[in-house]
KOLMI-592034 format. One line per 4 residues: number of its first residue (from 0); for each residue x, y, z of N, C-alpha, C. Coordinates in steps of 0.05 Angstrom, whole numbers, plus 5000, padded with zeros to 4 digits. Layout:
# KOLMI-592034
NUM> X,Y,Z,X,Y,Z,X,Y,Z ~ ...
This chain:
# KOLMI-592034
0> 4970,6917,3001,4973,6888,3007,4946,6879,3019 ~ 4939,6856,3009,4913,6846,3019,4915,6838,3047 ~ 4895,6843,3063,4896,6835,3091,4897,6805,3094 ~ 4911,6796,3118,4914,6767,3124,4888,6756,3136
4> 4881,6734,3126,4856,6722,3136,4860,6713,3165 ~ 4841,6716,3182,4844,6707,3210,4847,6677,3213 ~ 4863,6669,3233,4868,6640,3238,4844,6628,3250 ~ 4837,6605,3239,4813,6591,3250,4818,6581,3278
8> 4799,6584,3295,4803,6575,3323,4808,6545,3325 ~ 4826,6537,3344,4832,6509,3347,4809,6495,3361 ~ 4803,6472,3349,4780,6457,3360,4787,6446,3388 ~ 4769,6447,3407,4775,6437,3435,4782,6407,3435
12> 4801,6401,3453,4809,6372,3455,4787,6357,3468 ~ 4781,6334,3457,4760,6317,3469,4770,6306,3496 ~ 4752,6306,3515,4760,6296,3542,4769,6267,3541 ~ 4789,6260,3558,4799,6232,3560,4779,6214,3574
16> 4774,6192,3562,4755,6173,3574,4766,6162,3600 ~ 4750,6160,3622,4761,6149,3647,4771,6120,3645 ~ 4792,6115,3659,4804,6088,3659,4785,6069,3675 ~ 4781,6046,3663,4764,6026,3676,4778,6016,3701
20> 4764,6012,3723,4777,6002,3748,4788,5973,3745 ~ 4811,5969,3758,4824,5942,3757,4807,5922,3773 ~ 4803,5899,3760,4788,5878,3774,4803,5868,3798 ~ 4790,5863,3821,4804,5853,3845,4816,5825,3841
24> 4839,5821,3853,4853,5795,3850,4837,5774,3865 ~ 4833,5751,3854,4819,5729,3867,4835,5719,3890 ~ 4822,5713,3914,4838,5703,3937,4850,5676,3931 ~ 4874,5673,3942,4889,5647,3938,4876,5625,3954
28> 4871,5603,3942,4859,5580,3956,4878,5570,3977 ~ 4868,5563,4002,4886,5553,4023,4899,5527,4015 ~ 4924,5523,4025,4939,5499,4018,4927,5476,4034 ~ 4922,5455,4020,4910,5431,4033,4930,5419,4052
32> 4921,5410,4077,4940,5398,4096,4953,5373,4085 ~ 4977,5369,4094,4991,5345,4085,4979,5321,4098 ~ 4973,5302,4082,4961,5277,4092,4981,5262,4109 ~ 4972,5249,4131,4991,5234,4147,5004,5212,4130
36> 5030,5208,4136,5044,5187,4122,5035,5160,4131 ~ 5031,5143,4113,5021,5117,4119,5041,5102,4137 ~ 5032,5085,4155,5050,5071,4172,5071,5056,4156 ~ 5095,5055,4169,5117,5042,4154,5113,5013,4150
40> 5098,5000,4168,5093,4972,4165,5064,4967,4170 ~ 5054,4947,4158,5025,4941,4160,5017,4936,4189 ~ 4997,4950,4198,4988,4946,4226,5004,4961,4246 ~ 5025,4976,4238,5041,4991,4257,5025,5013,4270
44> 5027,5018,4296,5013,5039,4310,5026,5066,4307 ~ 5050,5067,4295,5065,5092,4292,5061,5104,4265 ~ 5059,5131,4263,5056,5144,4237,5067,5173,4239 ~ 5072,5185,4216,5083,5212,4215,5062,5232,4207
48> 5064,5256,4218,5045,5277,4211,5060,5304,4215 ~ 5062,5319,4193,5076,5345,4195,5105,5342,4203 ~ 5118,5320,4196,5146,5316,4203,5150,5306,4231 ~ 5128,5300,4246,5131,5289,4273,5120,5261,4274
52> 5131,5245,4292,5121,5217,4294,5100,5216,4316 ~ 5079,5202,4311,5057,5199,4330,5051,5169,4334 ~ 5036,5164,4356,5028,5136,4361,4998,5135,4364 ~ 4986,5113,4355,4957,5110,4356,4948,5109,4386
56> 4927,5124,4392,4918,5126,4420,4908,5100,4431 ~ 4895,5084,4415,4885,5058,4424,4908,5040,4433 ~ 4929,5041,4416,4953,5025,4423,4966,5035,4449 ~ 4967,5062,4452,4979,5074,4475,4964,5065,4501
60> 4938,5065,4499,4922,5057,4523,4925,5027,4528 ~ 4927,5012,4507,4931,4983,4510,4957,4977,4525 ~ 4978,4993,4518,5004,4990,4531,5006,5004,4558 ~ 4983,5016,4566,4982,5030,4592,5004,5052,4594
64> 5008,5066,4571,5027,5088,4569,5055,5080,4577 ~ 5061,5055,4572,5088,5045,4578,5099,5031,4553 ~ 5107,5048,4533,5115,5037,4507,5142,5022,4509 ~ 5158,5029,4529,5184,5016,4531,5182,4989,4544
68> 5159,4983,4556,5155,4957,4569,5171,4954,4594 ~ 5178,4976,4607,5194,4975,4632,5176,4966,4655 ~ 5189,4953,4674,5175,4945,4699,5172,4970,4716 ~ 5149,4973,4729,5143,4996,4745,5138,4987,4774
72> 5150,5000,4793,5148,4993,4821,5137,5016,4837 ~ 5122,5010,4858,5110,5030,4875,5116,5023,4905 ~ 5120,5043,4921,5122,5039,4950,5096,5046,4962 ~ 5084,5027,4976,5058,5032,4989,5059,5024,5018
76> 5042,5035,5035,5041,5027,5063,5033,4998,5065 ~ 5047,4983,5083,5040,4955,5086,5020,4950,5108 ~ 5011,4972,5122,4992,4969,5144,5005,4960,5170 ~ 5031,4957,5170,5045,4947,5193,5066,4967,5203
80> 5063,4992,5196,5081,5013,5204,5105,5016,5186 ~ 5105,5003,5163,5127,5006,5144,5117,5009,5115 ~ 5136,5006,5096,5129,5008,5068,5137,4982,5054 ~ 5122,4976,5033,5127,4952,5017,5129,4960,4988
84> 5150,4951,4974,5153,4957,4946,5140,4935,4930 ~ 5121,4942,4912,5107,4923,4896,5110,4930,4867 ~ 5110,4909,4850,5111,4914,4821,5083,4916,4810 ~ 5078,4936,4794,5052,4940,4782,5048,4919,4760
88> 5026,4905,4762,5019,4885,4741,5000,4897,4721 ~ 5002,4886,4697,4985,4896,4675,4955,4893,4682 ~ 4940,4914,4679,4911,4914,4684,4904,4917,4713 ~ 4925,4921,4731,4919,4924,4759,4914,4953,4766
92> 4891,4958,4779,4885,4985,4788,4899,4989,4815 ~ 4920,5005,4815,4936,5009,4839,4920,5021,4861 ~ 4902,5040,4854,4886,5054,4875,4869,5033,4890 ~ 4857,5015,4875,4840,4995,4888,4857,4977,4905
96> 4881,4971,4896,4899,4954,4911,4906,4966,4938 ~ 4914,4992,4938,4922,5005,4963,4898,5009,4981 ~ 4874,5014,4970,4851,5018,4986,4844,4992,5001 ~ 4846,4969,4987,4839,4944,4999,4858,4937,5022
100> 4884,4944,5018,4904,4939,5039,4899,4957,5063 ~ 4893,4982,5058,4889,5001,5079,4864,4993,5095 ~ 4843,4984,5081,4818,4976,5095,4824,4953,5113 ~ 4839,4933,5104,4845,4910,5120,4861,4918,5145
104> 4880,4937,5141,4897,4945,5164,4880,4959,5185 ~ 4861,4976,5177,4844,4991,5196,4826,4971,5211 ~ 4816,4951,5198,4798,4932,5210,4812,4914,5230 ~ 4837,4908,5227,4849,4887,5243,4872,4897,5261
108> 4884,4920,5256,4908,4927,5271,4905,4955,5284 ~ 4919,4959,5306,4919,4984,5320,4935,5005,5304 ~ 4928,5031,5308,4942,5052,5294,4971,5053,5302 ~ 4977,5045,5327,5005,5046,5336,5021,5021,5330
112> 5009,5003,5315,5021,4977,5309,5047,4981,5294 ~ 5068,4968,5303,5094,4971,5289,5110,4945,5293 ~ 5127,4940,5273,5143,4915,5273,5170,4921,5286 ~ 5182,4901,5299,5208,4903,5311,5227,4884,5295
116> 5249,4893,5286,5267,4877,5269,5280,4855,5285 ~ 5290,4835,5270,5303,4812,5283,5328,4820,5298 ~ 5343,4839,5287,5368,4847,5300,5362,4861,5327 ~ 5340,4877,5328,5333,4889,5354,5325,4869,5374
120> 5309,4849,5365,5300,4828,5384,5323,4811,5394 ~ 5342,4805,5377,5365,4789,5385,5381,4804,5407 ~ 5383,4830,5404,5397,4846,5425,5380,4846,5451 ~ 5354,4847,5449,5337,4849,5472,5335,4823,5487
124> 5334,4800,5472,5330,4774,5485,5355,4757,5487 ~ 5376,4766,5474,5401,4750,5473,5397,4723,5460 ~ 5377,4722,5442,5371,4697,5427,5369,4704,5397 ~ 5380,4686,5381,5377,4688,5352,5358,4666,5343
128> 5361,4642,5354,5344,4619,5347,5338,4604,5373 ~ 5316,4588,5372,5308,4572,5394,5310,4543,5386 ~ 5318,4526,5404,5322,4497,5397,5296,4482,5395 ~ 5297,4459,5383,5273,4442,5381,5263,4434,5408
132> 5281,4431,5428,5273,4424,5455,5257,4447,5468 ~ 5266,4472,5463,5252,4495,5474,5225,4499,5462 ~ 5221,4490,5437,5195,4493,5424,5178,4468,5424 ~ 5187,4448,5438,5173,4422,5438,5145,4424,5449
136> 5140,4442,5468,5114,4443,5481,5096,4464,5468 ~ 5102,4472,5443,5085,4492,5429,5057,4481,5426 ~ 5037,4498,5432,5009,4491,5427,5003,4498,5398 ~ 4987,4481,5385,4981,4485,5357,4957,4503,5354
140> 4962,4525,5339,4941,4545,5333,4931,4540,5305 ~ 4907,4528,5303,4895,4522,5277,4874,4544,5270 ~ 4864,4542,5246,4845,4562,5236,4817,4559,5247 ~ 4812,4537,5262,4784,4532,5270,4780,4531,5300
144> 4801,4538,5317,4796,4538,5345,4817,4555,5359 ~ 4810,4567,5382,4829,4583,5397,4848,4566,5414 ~ 4868,4579,5425,4888,4567,5442,4890,4583,5468 ~ 4891,4570,5491,4893,4584,5517,4920,4578,5530
148> 4931,4598,5544,4955,4596,5559,4951,4607,5587 ~ 4964,4594,5607,4965,4605,5634,4994,4608,5643 ~ 5008,4627,5632,5036,4630,5637,5042,4638,5666 ~ 5064,4628,5677,5073,4636,5704,5103,4633,5706
152> 5116,4648,5723,5145,4647,5724,5155,4621,5736 ~ 5179,4613,5728,5191,4588,5739,5205,4593,5765 ~ 5217,4573,5776,5231,4575,5802,5258,4589,5799 ~ 5270,4586,5775,5296,4598,5770,5293,4621,5751
156> 5309,4643,5755,5308,4665,5736,5316,4656,5708 ~ 5300,4662,5689,5305,4653,5661,5288,4670,5642 ~ 5294,4667,5617,5278,4680,5596,5253,4664,5593 ~ 5231,4674,5605,5206,4659,5605,5189,4665,5581
160> 5176,4644,5570,5159,4648,5547,5140,4625,5544 ~ 5118,4630,5529,5101,4608,5519,5101,4610,5489 ~ 5094,4588,5476,5097,4588,5446,5074,4572,5434 ~ 5066,4583,5410,5045,4570,5394,5056,4564,5367
164> 5049,4540,5356,5057,4533,5328,5033,4541,5310 ~ 5039,4558,5290,5018,4570,5274,5014,4555,5248 ~ 4989,4547,5242,4983,4536,5216,4985,4557,5194 ~ 4992,4548,5170,4996,4567,5148,4971,4583,5141
168> 4947,4572,5147,4922,4585,5140,4916,4609,5158 ~ 4930,4611,5181,4925,4632,5200,4940,4657,5191 ~ 4927,4679,5185,4939,4703,5176,4938,4726,5196 ~ 4918,4726,5214,4916,4746,5235,4906,4732,5260
172> 4915,4743,5283,4909,4731,5309,4898,4752,5328 ~ 4876,4745,5341,4864,4762,5362,4876,4752,5388 ~ 4889,4770,5403,4901,4763,5429,4886,4777,5451 ~ 4878,4762,5471,4864,4774,5494,4877,4764,5520
176> 4881,4783,5538,4893,4777,5564,4874,4784,5586 ~ 4866,4765,5603,4847,4769,5624,4860,4778,5650 ~ 4845,4795,5665,4856,4805,5690,4860,4782,5710 ~ 4880,4786,5728,4885,4765,5748,4864,4765,5769
180> 4855,4788,5778,4834,4791,5798,4816,4814,5790 ~ 4793,4816,5803,4774,4838,5797,4781,4863,5814 ~ 4792,4860,5838,4796,4883,5855,4821,4899,5847 ~ 4844,4886,5845,4868,4899,5836,4879,4884,5812
184> 4868,4889,5789,4875,4873,5766,4903,4878,5755 ~ 4916,4857,5748,4941,4859,5733,4939,4840,5709 ~ 4955,4845,5689,4952,4831,5664,4979,4820,5654 ~ 4979,4797,5642,5002,4787,5627,5000,4798,5599
188> 5016,4818,5593,5016,4830,5566,5042,4824,5553 ~ 5043,4810,5531,5068,4799,5521,5081,4816,5499 ~ 5106,4810,5495,5120,4818,5471,5118,4795,5451 ~ 5103,4797,5429,5101,4775,5410,5126,4774,5392
192> 5136,4750,5388,5159,4746,5371,5153,4723,5352 ~ 5154,4729,5326,5149,4708,5306,5176,4694,5298 ~ 5174,4667,5297,5197,4651,5289,5192,4636,5263 ~ 5213,4630,5249,5210,4613,5224,5209,4584,5232
196> 5208,4567,5212,5206,4538,5216,5229,4527,5232 ~ 5253,4539,5229,5277,4530,5243,5278,4541,5272 ~ 5259,4558,5279,5259,4569,5306,5275,4595,5308 ~ 5283,4607,5286,5298,4632,5286,5280,4656,5284
200> 5288,4678,5297,5272,4702,5299,5268,4715,5272 ~ 5243,4720,5265,5236,4735,5240,5231,4765,5247 ~ 5213,4770,5265,5206,4797,5273,5188,4796,5297 ~ 5185,4819,5310,5167,4821,5333,5147,4844,5328
204> 5130,4848,5348,5109,4868,5346,5107,4885,5372 ~ 5103,4911,5369,5097,4928,5391,5074,4946,5384 ~ 5061,4957,5405,5039,4976,5400,5014,4963,5388 ~ 5009,4938,5394,4985,4924,5382,4960,4926,5399
208> 4963,4937,5424,4939,4939,5441,4917,4956,5427 ~ 4892,4947,5430,4870,4961,5417,4849,4971,5437 ~ 4841,4954,5456,4819,4962,5473,4819,4945,5499 ~ 4802,4954,5518,4798,4940,5543,4768,4933,5545
212> 4763,4908,5550,4735,4899,5552,4726,4899,5581 ~ 4702,4908,5587,4692,4908,5615,4686,4880,5625 ~ 4686,4877,5651,4680,4851,5664,4650,4845,5660 ~ 4644,4819,5659,4617,4809,5658,4614,4788,5680
216> 4589,4777,5682,4585,4756,5702,4601,4731,5695 ~ 4608,4728,5670,4622,4704,5661,4652,4707,5659 ~ 4662,4731,5656,4691,4734,5653,4701,4761,5665 ~ 4727,4762,5671,4739,4786,5682,4745,4806,5660
220> 4752,4830,5668,4760,4850,5648,4784,4840,5633 ~ 4789,4850,5609,4810,4840,5593,4821,4861,5574 ~ 4847,4857,5566,4860,4874,5546,4860,4858,5520 ~ 4858,4872,5497,4858,4857,5472,4872,4873,5449
224> 4882,4858,5430,4894,4870,5406,4897,4848,5385 ~ 4905,4856,5361,4907,4837,5339,4935,4838,5327 ~ 4943,4814,5318,4970,4811,5306,4968,4802,5277 ~ 4985,4812,5260,4987,4803,5233,5010,4783,5230
228> 5004,4760,5220,5024,4739,5218,5041,4743,5193 ~ 5067,4747,5196,5084,4751,5172,5088,4725,5157 ~ 5095,4728,5131,5101,4705,5115,5125,4690,5127 ~ 5125,4663,5124,5146,4646,5134,5145,4642,5164
232> 5126,4654,5178,5124,4650,5207,5112,4623,5213 ~ 5125,4608,5231,5116,4581,5238,5109,4580,5268 ~ 5122,4597,5284,5117,4597,5313,5112,4626,5322 ~ 5096,4628,5343,5091,4654,5357,5100,4650,5385
236> 5121,4664,5393,5132,4663,5420,5123,4688,5435 ~ 5113,4684,5460,5103,4706,5476,5118,4707,5502 ~ 5130,4730,5508,5145,4734,5533,5134,4759,5547 ~ 5132,4759,5574,5118,4781,5587,5134,4807,5587
240> 5119,4829,5585,5131,4856,5586,5128,4867,5615 ~ 5147,4882,5624,5146,4895,5650,5128,4920,5648 ~ 5130,4934,5625,5113,4957,5620,5111,4961,5590 ~ 5090,4977,5582,5085,4983,5554,5075,5012,5553
244> 5085,5027,5533,5078,5056,5531,5048,5060,5529 ~ 5034,5043,5515,5005,5046,5511,4989,5036,5535 ~ 5003,5024,5555,4989,5014,5579,5002,5025,5604 ~ 5008,5051,5603,5023,5063,5625,5008,5064,5651
248> 4981,5063,5650,4965,5064,5675,4956,5036,5684 ~ 4965,5016,5671,4956,4988,5677,4980,4972,5688 ~ 4975,4956,5708,4995,4939,5721,4999,4914,5704 ~ 5024,4909,5696,5031,4885,5681,5045,4865,5699
252> 5041,4839,5693,5052,4818,5710,5064,4796,5693 ~ 5079,4778,5705,5091,4756,5691,5075,4730,5692 ~ 5050,4733,5701,5031,4710,5701,5003,4720,5695 ~ 4986,4702,5684,4959,4710,5677,4947,4689,5659
256> 4927,4698,5644,4913,4680,5625,4911,4694,5598 ~ 4920,4679,5577,4919,4689,5550,4901,4671,5533 ~ 4889,4683,5513,4875,4668,5493,4882,4679,5465 ~ 4890,4661,5447,4896,4667,5419,4874,4656,5402
260> 4861,4673,5386,4840,4664,5368,4846,4673,5339 ~ 4846,4654,5321,4849,4662,5293,4827,4681,5284 ~ 4834,4704,5271,4814,4722,5262,4797,4709,5241 ~ 4771,4710,5245,4752,4695,5228,4733,4679,5245
264> 4744,4670,5268,4727,4657,5288,4715,4679,5306 ~ 4693,4673,5319,4681,4693,5337,4699,4697,5360 ~ 4706,4722,5366,4724,4727,5389,4709,4724,5415 ~ 4723,4716,5436,4710,4711,5462,4700,4737,5475
């Protein structure tokens, strides 16, 4: 038998070509922001953005951050020992308003200045109103000249007082009480009571003493203070005090010499 021919060797497999790399995915472009929605009405200061409602800042400032149009009130010191409620007006700088009031109070009134209510005074004096006859001798206090009093007790025990009729232009009063003598001075220091046009009590004042002036060749030593005239006041009634907390070391009397000067004139 003829020999078998040898098997031809298998040809080697060709190597696999490398796979080309995958191209990188292009980045996604960012989503453009949603444009604000146009105002619902022409000229309207309100608009929508991102599903929320906004208001134009210029309009907000114009309305002074009070879109509801509500009245706004503030309690501020009145410079007379109490508080006053005031309504804020458009365009009014409240800080400037309170500063001007405080400055006026410091310039004209004592730190201890306080008002006494009509009900308290009625209980103290047993008077609610004074008759036209009781006020007939009132001295007129005008804006251009002072008024002097020389109060003294009467022969019969009574509620003693002197009274001045105040012109509407007079807003503050400088009160000065001169010593009776130089050696052992005493002073007529009053309880001031403001009355309305009908002679009824409005309010009184306590703690208005400010300073003591030294004696000179022309005048004796004196006590002084300032009063703020309330609205609707037409008369100022003065009745002597037996004692006062701020004058604990000073002798008070029911007679003496007083001078009332409208603030604005040169004080004596």
